[in-house]
Every structure is written in structure tokens, then in C-alpha cells.
N, C-alpha and C positions, 0 to 999 in steps of 0.2 A: 504495500500499500505505499503512495508517495504520500509523505508527512503536509500535512496544509498548513503547520505553523511553526517555524524553524526552531530550532530550539538554543536556549540563552546561551551567549557565548557565555567564556569564563571570564572571571574576576578581573576587572581591568588592569587591579594594581598586581597581577602575577607576575612573578619575574619569568625571562626567558622565552623563547617563541611561541607566538600565538597563532593559531590557523581557525579562522571562522569557517564554519560550514553553513552553505548556504541550503535554504530547501528548495526543491524542486517544483515548480509552478504546474500544477495539472492543466493540461488543454482544455478549451471549451469544447462541448458544453458542459463542464464542470462546473459545478458552484461553489464560489468562495463562501466559507462562513465567515460571520463578522468576527474580524481577528480580538485578540483581546488588547488591552491598554496599553500604550507604549510607555517602557519606561526609560528613564534619562540612561545615557551612556549603554545603551542596548539595542543598537539597530537588528531591524528585522532583514534577513537578507535573502532574497529567490534567487534563481537561475533557470532562465527559460532557453532552451535547446531547440532551436528553429526547427530542425526534422520533427520535432513530436509535435510542433505547433504550428507548421506550415499551412496545413491544409486548412484547420479550423480559423486560425487568423485569418486567411483571404476570404472564407465563406463570412466571416463574422465582422469584417474591418469599417464597412460603410455602416453598422449597426452602434458602432463601441466609437470607432475615432472621428474628430473633428473635421469640417471642411479643408482646414491647411495641413493637419496631420493626414490627411488622404491625398493632397497635392503633393506633400513630399516624398509620399513614397513613389509617386509616377515618377518625381526626378531621377530616379536611382536606374540608371543603364543596365546593371547587372542584376539579373533575376534574383538570384543569392542574397545580394545587398538589399534588394526591396521585400524581401522574403524576413529577413533579419528585423529589419526596420517593424515592419506589419505587427511581428511577434512581438518584438520588444513594449511598442506603444501600445497594443490589447492588453500585452499583460502588466504594465504600468496602471491605466486604467483601471484594469478590475481590482488589482490592488488598492489602488485610493478610493475605489467606488466601495470595497468591502470595508474598510476603516471609515470612510464617511458615513455610511448606510445612505449610498444613492447609488441610482444606476451608473454605470462606467461613463455613459456620454455625457451625462450630467455634470463632470466633476470641470472644473473651471480653472484653468492653470495660466500665470502668468510671466512675467519675467521681474526678479526684483534688481532695484538698479545696482550696476556695476561699482564694486568699491573704489575700483581705479579714476572712473570719472563720471559718474554719476548717472548715465545715461540706461534707460532699461533694458541692458542686453545681458543682466547677470544669471545667475541659477534660475530654473524654474521652480517656482513658489506657488503655494496656495494663497488666494487673497487673502483668506482669514490667521494664516502660521498656523493651525491647529498641527498639522505635523509636515513634517520636511521630508524629501526624498530624491533620490540619484538615481541616473540610467545611465548605462553603458553598454555598448554591443561591438562586437566584430561579429565576422561572418561566421554564421553558425551557433553563436552562444550571445547571451545577452543576460548581464546582471541588473538588480534591480535594490536599491537601500530604502526603508522607510526608518524614519526614527523621530524622538521629540526635538532634536534639534539639528542645527546645519550639518550637512553629511555629503559625503564625496565618494563615490563609488568608481573601477576605471579594470577592464577586463581587456589583455591583447594577447594576440599570440605572441610567442616565442620567434625573436625576427631571426632572419638567416645570418651567420658570422660575419659574413662581410661588412652587414649594414653597422654591426655594434661599434667599429671604432670612430664612425665618422658620426654617427648619432651620440654616442657618449660626450663630443665636445659642449653640446648645451646643457651636460650635467652640472652638479657643483666638483668643484676641482677634487674635494676628498672621494666625490663617489666616481670621479674618473680615474683616479688612483687605484681605488678597487677592484674596479675592471681591470686597469692595465695588467694587475697583476695575476690575472686568471688565466687559462689556457684551455685551447680548446673549445668542447661544448659547453664548457664553463660559463664561458662570457656573454651566451646569448640570452642564457636562463637567467643569469643578474642582472641582466640590462632591463629584460622582461620586470623582474621582482623591482629595481628600483624606480623604472619606468610607471610602473603602475601606481605604487605608493606616491608618488610624487603627483600624477595627476589626480586623483583621488584626492589629496590635499588639496591642489588649487583649484577642482571643481567645488568643494566643499566650503573655501572661501568664496567662491561666485565669481572668480576672476578666469577660471581654465587656461589655455596655454597664453592667454593675452599677458599674463606674469612673463618673469625670469626663471624658467625651470633650474636655471644657477643658482638662485639666491639663498634656497632653503636646503637644509641636509638633510636628507631621509635615511641614505644606509642602503647600501647594496650586499649587505650580509643576512646571515637568518632572520636577526633579528631587527625591525622597522626601528628606527629613531624618529618618534613623535616631535612635530614643531610645538612650542610654546602653548600650552593651551589646548592641546588637539589630542585625539586618542587616535590611534594608526597601527591598523593589521592588515596580514595578509589573509587573502581569503581561498579556500579551496576549489580548486576547479578543475576540470579534465586535464590529462597531461596535452604539452604542448603550447599550454597558455600559464596566464600568473594573472592573479587580480588583488587588488586591495581594498580597505574601506579606510577612510577619514571621517572621523565625528569630532565635532567640538564640543569639550569639555565641560 
């Protein structure tokens, strides 16, 4: 049986590596029960596999998504990218609707002011701020977080080895140094690990990659280094991928 509510993560004060395990979101037409109340510093994490949701998301998209989301889906040229987008956004609306006790299409989302410039292109939010959420997807998989405070998630495929050296130039100097001492297949995994931590944190801030990725150190090793005031953890996802979640304390 697929668990409908993610197990609570370990105590956030525990030393050593913490790997959070998302729940698998069941495809439509399965109904989601109203989730329990959110707790501070305990994000709920959900994994959406495109292959499991592709057909049901395509059938129900017009009943779940708004006009802007449907138009955005049509802009994807590759069928796989379009399917992943539909699965991710249908899943997000289902989860938010379950939390709010409304139909998924009735959920209203807007953009928060950007912390850098004040314009309305910050992270997606609910108008009343009753709960916070974050969504990330790569081809084939999507990761969704729902939390009581600002939260960010990121999921990425492990890059090819030849991409790591060039990409590492945008990291914090200490992170780039950590990657430089790794050999062979270890470097791509470490890069994906540090990059997902960094992007999850920047998405939690609401700035995304509009901020300088080299400005904050999050670490490329087994244990993430959370920026001051934040909780940062890796998330268990299928082989060939890495994921992370950041939550404002």
C-alpha cells in the first residue's frame, strides 16, 4: 500500500547525516485524505513518478490546472518534459487542495515579492500564507514539499562527469575545493548533492538562481551545512538523482 502521509523526519537536532524519505503520491483518481496539521520544522515531502502519473494527469489536467498552467504545459516541446510538468502541477494542486479542504482547481497561488528587487516574481505562495510549498522536477520525477514556514526543494539528475568541472566554477570556493579532490564517479554525485542543497536553500529564500550560488556554503560532503536560521537536509530519491529540502527555522 502506498503511504498517504509522509513519516515525520527525525528530530532536527540529531547529529550526523539526516536523509528524509518522501511519500509516493498515488495517481488520480485516488482521493487524498485531508492531511494532518503541519508542525513547525517538519516538512511533508512527496515524490511524483511521471510514469505512474502520466496517463491520469493528462486525463485530468483540464479539470485540475488553471489556464496559465495549461498554456505553460503546451510550451514544452519534448513530450517527456510536458508529461513531467503536468504530473508535478496536478500533484501540487491535489496536495494543496487536501490541506485547504477545497477542490484542487480552486487553489489560488501568486508570487511573493522578490527579496532582491521587490517585484512580484519571488517564490509561489498562497495569498493568506496558511501554508508554504515548493516544487521541483526533472524529467521523470518531481518532488513537492508542504510546510508551516518558507521551504524550498530541488531534485536533479546526476550530471555527466565532463560537466562537473565547468559547473563547479559557480559554487562557493570551499565547495569547489571539496569537489576538486574527488576522482572519477564520485565527483558527479558530490556535485549533484551540493547543487540540490544550494538550490533548495535559494528557492526557500524566494530568489532562486537570481542570487549568486557562490555566496553561501552548504557543503559537498555527506552532511549539509545549513545557512544560519535554516534547516537543510538531503532527500532519498531513486538512483541517478539527488534531492534536498531547506526550511526556515
